[in-house]
C-alpha positions in Angstrom: 0.0 0.0 0.0 1.3 3.4 -0.9 2.0 6.0 1.8 -0.6 8.6 2.6 0.0 11.8 0.6 0.8 15.3 1.9 -1.8 17.9 0.8 -1.1 21.6 0.2 -4.1 23.8 -0.6 -2.9 26.9 -2.4 -5.6 28.5 -4.5 -4.3 32.0 -4.7 -2.3 33.8 -7.4 0.8 32.7 -9.3 3.2 34.4 -6.9 1.6 32.8 -3.9 1.9 29.4 -5.6 5.6 29.9 -6.3 6.2 31.0 -2.7 4.7 27.6 -1.7 7.4 25.7 -3.5 9.9 25.9 -0.6 7.3 24.3 1.6 6.7 21.5 -0.9 10.4 20.9 -1.0 10.7 20.8 2.8 7.7 18.5 3.2 9.3 16.1 0.7 12.5 16.1 2.8 10.7 15.8 6.2 8.4 13.0 5.1 10.2 11.1 2.3 8.1 8.5 0.6 4.9 10.5 0.9 3.8 12.0 -2.4 2.9 15.7 -2.3 -0.5 16.7 -3.7 -1.2 20.4 -4.4 -4.6 21.9 -5.1 -4.3 25.1 -7.1 -5.7 27.1 -10.0 -5.0 25.4 -13.4 -4.2 28.7 -15.2 -1.2 29.1 -12.8 0.0 25.5 -12.2 -0.4 24.0 -15.7 2.6 25.8 -17.1 4.5 25.9 -13.8 4.6 22.1 -13.4 7.9 21.6 -15.3 9.5 24.3 -13.0 7.9 23.3 -9.7 9.2 20.7 -7.1 7.9 17.2 -7.8 4.2 17.1 -6.9 0.9 16.1 -8.2 -1.3 19.1 -9.0 -5.1 19.1 -8.9 -7.5 21.8 -10.0 -9.1 23.7 -7.1 -12.5 22.4 -8.3 -11.4 19.0 -7.0 -11.5 20.1 -3.3 -14.7 18.1 -2.4 -13.1 14.9 -3.8 -9.8 15.6 -2.1 -11.5 15.9 1.2 -12.7 12.3 1.0 -9.4 10.6 1.8 -6.7 10.4 4.5 -3.4 12.3 4.4 -0.2 12.2 6.5 -0.4 16.0 6.7 -2.6 18.8 5.2 -1.8 22.5 4.9 -4.3 25.1 3.8 -2.5 28.3 2.5 -5.6 29.6 0.9 -8.2 32.0 2.3 -11.0 30.5 0.1 -14.1 28.9 1.8 -13.8 25.7 -0.3 -10.3 25.2 0.9 -11.3 25.7 4.5 -14.2 23.2 4.0 -11.8 20.7 2.5 -9.3 20.9 5.4 -12.1 20.4 7.9 -13.5 17.4 6.2 -10.4 15.4 5.3 -8.7 13.0 7.7 -5.1 13.8 8.8 -3.2 13.6 12.1 -1.9 17.1 11.5 -3.9 19.9 9.9 -2.5 23.4 9.5 -4.3 26.6 8.3 -8.0 27.7 8.2 -10.6 24.9 8.6 -14.4 25.5 8.4 -15.7 23.7 11.5 -19.4 23.4 12.5 -19.1 26.2 15.0 -17.1 28.5 12.6 -13.7 29.0 11.1 -10.7 27.8 13.2 -7.1 28.3 12.2 -4.7 25.5 13.1 -1.1 26.3 13.8 0.6 29.2 15.6 2.2 30.7 12.5 -0.9 30.3 10.3 -2.8 32.2 12.9 -0.2 34.8 13.1 -0.2 35.2 9.3 -4.0 35.5 9.3 -3.8 38.3 11.9 -1.7 40.4 9.5 -4.8 41.3 7.4 -5.0 45.1 7.4 -2.4 45.0 10.3 1.0 44.1 8.9 2.9 47.2 9.9 6.0 46.0 11.9 5.7 42.5 10.6 9.2 41.2 9.6 8.3 37.6 8.5 8.4 36.7 4.8 5.3 34.8 3.5 7.4 31.9 2.4 8.9 31.5 5.8 5.5 31.7 7.5 4.3 28.9 5.2 7.2 26.8 6.6 7.3 27.6 10.3 4.5 25.4 11.5 5.8 22.4 9.5 9.5 22.9 10.1 10.9 23.9 13.5 12.3 27.5 13.3 15.8 26.2 14.4 15.8 24.1 11.3 15.4 27.0 8.9 19.2 27.6 9.0 19.5 24.3 7.2 17.1 25.1 4.5 19.0 25.6 1.2 18.6 28.9 -0.6 19.8 29.2 -4.1 21.5 32.4 -5.2 20.8 34.2 -8.4 23.2 34.0 -11.3 22.9 36.4 -14.2 23.4 35.3 -17.8 26.0 37.9 -18.5 25.8 40.6 -21.1 23.6 43.6 -20.7 20.1 42.4 -21.6 17.6 43.6 -19.0 13.9 42.7 -18.7 11.3 45.2 -17.6 8.2 43.7 -16.2 5.5 46.3 -16.9 2.5 44.9 -15.0 1.3 44.1 -11.5 -2.0 42.9 -9.9 -2.9 46.6 -9.1 -2.0 49.8 -11.0 -0.8 51.3 -7.7 1.9 48.6 -7.5 3.6 49.5 -10.8 5.0 52.5 -12.8 3.1 53.8 -15.8 4.0 53.5 -19.5 5.8 56.8 -19.6 8.0 55.8 -16.7 9.0 52.5 -18.5 9.6 54.3 -21.7 11.9 56.9 -20.1 13.7 54.2 -18.2 14.2 52.1 -21.4 15.7 55.1 -23.2 18.2 55.8 -20.3 19.2 52.1 -20.4 19.8 52.2 -24.1 22.1 55.3 -23.6 24.1 53.2 -21.1 24.6 50.4 -23.7 21.9 48.2 -22.1 19.3 46.3 -24.1 15.9 46.5 -22.5 13.0 44.2 -23.3 9.4 44.9 -22.2 7.7 41.8 -20.6 4.2 41.1 -19.5 1.2 38.9 -20.1 -2.0 39.5 -22.1 -3.1 42.0 -19.5 0.0 44.2 -20.3 -0.3 44.2 -24.1 -1.7 47.7 -24.2 0.8 49.0 -21.7 3.6 47.3 -23.6 2.5 48.8 -26.9 2.4 52.3 -25.3 5.8 51.9 -23.7 7.3 50.6 -26.9 5.9 53.5 -28.9 7.0 56.2 -26.4 10.5 54.7 -26.1 10.9 54.2 -29.9 11.7 50.5 -29.2 9.0 48.6 -31.0 11.0 45.4 -31.3 11.6 45.3 -27.5 8.0 44.6 -26.8 7.2 41.0 -25.9 4.1 41.6 -23.8 1.4 39.0 -24.4 3.7 36.9 -26.7 5.2 34.4 -24.2 3.9 31.4 -22.4 5.1 31.0 -18.8 7.6 28.4 -19.9 8.9 30.8 -22.6 9.0 33.6 -20.1 11.1 31.4 -17.8 13.5 30.8 -20.6 13.8 34.5 -21.3 14.3 35.3 -17.6 17.2 32.8 -17.5 18.8 34.7 -20.3 18.7 38.1 -18.6 21.5 40.0 -16.8 18.9 41.7 -14.6 15.1 41.7 -14.3 13.5 45.0 -13.2 10.0 44.3 -11.8 7.3 45.4 -9.4 6.1 42.9 -6.8 4.3 40.5 -9.1 4.1 36.8 -10.0 6.8 36.9 -12.7 9.2 38.5 -10.1 8.8 35.3 -8.0 9.2 33.2 -11.1 12.5 35.0 -11.9 13.7 34.5 -8.4 12.8 30.8 -8.5 14.7 30.1 -11.8 17.7 32.1 -10.5 17.5 35.3 -12.5 18.9 38.4 -10.8 16.0 40.7 -9.7 15.8 44.4 -9.0 12.4 44.7 -7.3 10.7 48.2 -7.5 8.7 47.9 -4.2 5.9 50.4 -4.5 2.2 50.7 -3.7 0.5 48.5 -1.0 3.2 45.9 -0.7 5.5 45.0 2.1 9.0 44.0 0.8 9.8 42.0 4.0 6.7 39.9 3.3 6.7 39.3 -0.4 10.0 40.5 -1.8 12.2 38.1 -3.9 13.2 35.4 -1.3 16.6 34.2 -2.6 19.7 35.7 -0.9 21.5 38.2 -3.2 18.5 39.8 -4.8 17.9 43.6 -4.8 14.9 45.7 -3.6 14.5 49.4 -4.2 12.0 50.9 -1.7 10.8 54.4 -0.9 11.7 56.0 2.4 8.1 57.2 3.1 6.9 56.4 6.7 3.8 54.7 5.3 5.7 52.2 3.1 4.6 48.6 3.4 1.0 49.4 3.9 -1.8 46.8 3.4 -3.9 49.3 1.5 -3.1 52.8 0.4 -5.3 55.5 1.9 -4.0 58.3 -0.5 -5.5 59.3 -3.8 -2.1 58.5 -5.3 0.5 56.4 -3.5 3.2 58.7 -2.1 5.8 56.0 -2.4 5.5 55.9 -6.2 6.7 59.5 -6.5 10.1 58.6 -5.1 10.9 56.4 -8.0 12.3 58.1 -11.1 13.6 56.6 -14.3 17.0 58.2 -13.7 17.4 56.7 -10.2 16.3 53.2 -11.3 18.6 53.4 -14.4 21.5 54.4 -12.2 20.9 51.5 -9.8 20.5 49.0 -12.7 23.6 50.1 -14.5 25.6 49.9 -11.2 24.3 46.4 -10.6 25.3 45.4 -14.1 28.8 46.9 -13.8 29.4 45.4 -10.3 26.8 42.9 -9.3 28.2 42.1 -5.9 29.2 45.6 -4.8 27.3 48.3 -6.9 28.9 51.7 -6.6 26.6 54.8 -6.5 25.9 57.5 -3.9 22.8 57.3 -1.6 19.6 58.0 -3.4 17.2 60.8 -2.5 14.0 59.3 -1.1 14.9 55.7 -1.9 16.9 52.9 -0.2 18.4 49.9 -2.0 18.3 46.6 0.0 20.0 43.3 -0.6 18.1 40.2 0.4 19.8 37.8 2.8 19.3 35.3 5.6 20.0 36.0 9.3 21.5 33.7 11.9 18.0 32.2 12.4 17.7 31.3 8.8 15.0 33.9 8.3 14.6 36.3 5.4 16.3 39.7 5.9 16.8 43.0 4.1 20.3 44.6 4.3 20.4 48.3 3.3 23.1 49.0 0.8 23.9 52.3 2.5 23.8 52.3 6.3 20.6 53.4 7.8 19.4 54.0 11.4 15.7 53.3 11.6 13.5 52.9 14.6 11.0 51.0 12.4 13.6 48.4 11.4 14.6 47.9 15.0 10.9 47.6 16.0 10.2 45.1 13.3 13.2 43.0 14.3 12.1 43.1 17.9 8.6 41.9 17.2 9.9 39.1 15.0 12.1 37.8 17.8 9.3 38.4 20.3 6.9 36.1 18.4 9.5 33.5 18.0 10.1 33.7 21.8 6.4 33.4 22.6 6.0 30.4 20.3 9.1 28.7 21.6 8.2 29.2 25.3 4.6 28.3 25.0 5.1 25.3 22.7 8.1 23.9 24.5 10.3 24.1 21.4 13.9 23.3 21.6 14.8 26.8 20.4 13.0 28.5 23.4 16.2 29.5 25.2 17.9 30.9 22.2 14.7 32.6 21.2 14.6 34.6 24.4 18.3 35.6 24.0 17.6 36.9 20.5 14.5 38.8 21.7 16.5 40.4 24.6 19.3 41.4 22.3 17.0 43.0 19.8 15.0 44.8 22.6 18.3 46.0 24.0 19.2 47.5 20.6 15.9 49.2 20.4 16.3 50.6 24.0 19.8 51.9 23.2 18.8 53.7 20.1 15.4 54.9 21.1 15.0 54.8 24.9 11.7 56.7 25.0 10.1 54.3 22.5 11.3 51.4 24.7 9.6 53.0 27.7 6.3 53.6 25.9 6.2 50.1 24.6 6.9 48.6 28.0 4.2 50.8 29.6 1.7 49.8 26.9 2.4 46.1 27.6 2.0 46.5 31.3 -1.4 48.2 30.8 -2.5 45.5 28.4 -1.4 42.8 30.8 -3.4 44.3 33.7 -6.5 44.6 31.6 -6.3 41.0 30.3 -5.5 39.4 33.7 -8.8 40.5 35.0 -10.6 38.6 32.2 -9.3 35.1 33.2 -11.9 34.7 35.9 -14.7 36.2 33.8 -13.9 35.5 30.2 -15.7 37.6 27.6 -15.4 38.9 24.1 -13.4 41.9 23.0 -14.9 44.7 21.0 -14.6 44.2 17.2 -12.2 47.2 16.9 -10.1 46.3 19.9 -6.8 45.9 18.1 -7.3 49.0 16.0 -7.6 51.2 19.1 -4.2 50.1 20.4 -1.1 52.3 20.0 0.7 51.6 16.7 3.7 50.2 18.5 1.6 47.5 20.0 -1.0 47.0 17.2 0.8 44.0 15.6 0.7 42.1 18.9 -2.8 43.3 19.8 -4.1 42.0 16.4 -2.5 38.6 16.9 -3.8 38.4 20.5 -7.3 39.4 19.4 -7.4 36.8 16.7 -5.9 34.2 19.0 -8.8 34.8 21.5 -11.4 34.6 18.7 -9.8 31.4 17.5 -10.1 30.0 21.1 -13.7 31.2 21.2 -12.8 33.5 24.1 -12.4 30.5 26.5 -10.7 30.8 29.8 -7.8 28.8 28.3 -7.6 31.3 25.5 -7.4 34.2 28.0 -4.7 32.4 30.0 -2.7 31.9 26.8 -3.0 35.7 26.0 -1.9 36.6 29.6 1.0 34.1 29.5 2.2 35.7 26.2 2.0 39.2 27.7 4.0 38.1 30.8 6.7 36.6 28.6 7.0 40.0 26.8 6.9 41.8 30.2 9.8 39.7 31.5 11.9 40.9 28.5 11.3 44.5 29.4 12.1 43.8 33.1 15.5 42.4 32.0 16.3 45.4 29.9 15.6 48.2 32.5 18.6 50.3 33.4 
């Protein structure tokens, strides 16, 4: 009898599916002999199959049939109701992600619950989506042993320009692309306009304005052909979009123009050694832009992008150019925990980065301590070190954060004897410094149906954080 399969439900867009590939690889290594089955959208997976890790792909319409058998493990990475129903109905000793139970939706897994709590509340999150997919299935300490391929350019000076994105706010317009292409040509670089059928009009306009009609390949390539083109590039300049993740997966060097409602630490190119250009606006990384026109887009100019691109082509490992006005260039990497990190090309001193780093370590500490993970002790040391860095650089912020946690702990402690629900807008009313934690705690309590055990879990988490602040007082 064959071994029970491992099931991954990923019925989102192409980029989300590609970000699931590391999880598929790790499941194969963790449970060898068990085939991996993936439920996804056919328009995305059919052409990706030759590029994907070895797995059996099923259309999302097969969810009801997939729910009728047993699996060794099942992971739901989708937010769709049919995926949640499938996870609830199937038989598996370990289920992770949202499941539609009789009494409502329940999210299984600490990190899947954390990821769900980021909806409209991702400011100060420092975890990459691909890492969050992994963390419930692979112990965090094991991430340092996860292999991460590095990009290798094809040489020469051929550069791809990905014109489209899922939203207009996430990409430059045709005039920008045309002006960028002209600047690249003057620097002896050969640009090519790339995109799918949705970018055909945009590609035609950019080609006409740039005077480069032969450079327009929008709507002419299948995903397989696009992958072949990407492998032949010296650099791929792209917004945050599915083809960016495809380029990253096949090893093409990427310069990601991170603009609009995207968070580079969550969905940037995941391989170490890629490049991300991001605006310095305080609102950068939002879930949804509240402005008539995203402020971050204005920081990107064809000249600045061309200067960075040419510097990367001339010296891929150590590009040489002065700091940019309103923009910061980051290089992707992996920290000592094996987690995704962004390293600024020019030194920066940012309270936001320190706060994001602290909250990342704080959640690892909470998970390790409350789950009894082997990494619990090292997790606390990392959280203390990062909190100390925050205190040293921004002492007043450290005090405000500690006071907010003490207030929240006192308020929650009184609820254990008399559990009750929190107001719908509870986490939104919390101070921005604490909102990431408040949102996670709110969702954790909802997930536990506001039981006494759920309230105790929340208080235990707060006390773990409070002990960090007690140990960093002068």
